[in-house]
N, C-alpha and C positions, 0 to 999 in steps of 0.2 A: 504494500500500500504506500502511496506517495505521501510525503509530508503535508502537502496541501489538503489531501483527503482526510488525513488523520486530524488536522485542525478542524476541518469542517464537521467531522462526526463528533468531536469532543464538545464543540459549540452546540451542536444539535442536542447532545445528551444533557447539557446544562440547561437548555431551553425546555427540554422535556421534563426536567425536574419540577418546573413551575407549572403546576396543573391549573388550567383555566378556572376550575371550580373554586380555587383559593381566593380568586378575585371577587366571587359571589359571597364569600363569608364575611369579608370586611367591606361593608357598604360605604360607610363614611366616618370620618373623625367627628366627634362632637366637640365643638369649640364653644364652650359656655363658661360661665364664671367658675363653676365647680371644676370643670375640665382643666382650666388653667391653674387653679389652686392645687390640684393633685399632681400636676406636672413637676411641682417642686419636690415631690416624693418619688420621682422616677416612674410615674404612671401616665398612661395615655388612655383616653376613652374613645371607643369606636361604637358605631351602630352596627348591629349584626342581626341576621334573621332569627325568628323565634325558635327555629329548629336547631340552631348551632349549639354544639356542646363545647365545654371548656377545652378539651384536648384538640378539638378541630380548630378553635380560635388560636390556641397557642401555636399550632403547626402552621397556620396561615400567616400569622404575624412574623414568625421566625423566617419563613421562606420569602415572603414579599419584601420585608424591610431589612433582612440580614442582621438581626439582633437576637440576643438570647433573652427569653422570657422566663422569669422566676415564678410568676403566678397570674391567674386570671380569675377575676370575680365578675359575676354576671347579675344583672337584675332585670326584671320585666316591669315596665311602667304600663299600667292598664289604661286604656283609652277612656277619656272622659266623654260624657254626654253633653254636648254643646248645641246651641241653637244656630242654624244657618238660614238666613232669610225668613225667620220666624218659624221654621220647622225644626224639630229635634233631629239631631244627627249624632254620629258617634265617631270619635277619633280612633285611629287604629292603635293596637297595642305595639309597644316598642321595646326591644331588647338592647341593653347596653352592656358593653364589656369593658371593665377596668383592667387593663393589662399592666402588670408591674414588670419593668425591665431591670436587667442586671445593672450593677453599679457602673457608672461611667458610660452608659449607652443611652442614646436618645433617638427619638423619631421626630423629624420636622414635618408636622402635619399640614403646614401651609403649602408645601411643594406638590404633594400628590404622588401618584405612582408613576 
């Protein structure tokens, strides 16, 4: 095998390691007051699907951002019943993941993937 082909296959295998389903697990970073406060403690807050589990979230963050994760805490915020144009409606439920990073590591959520 020529060196050019060897480089091509190694790059392809590195790209294959990033499963496209990982991008579905991390929907968006939550940039709120509480999210910026916990960033002082090496934590980042993400919005994730309701079906996402803690090991899945940890695997996705480590693969996409190339950091090591020490812990994941999740919570589900139940949707409120609000009025929209005089008629009652319901907000959807939201699951948040508080990801704790190892010492000295950080994620810049303002840049994106």
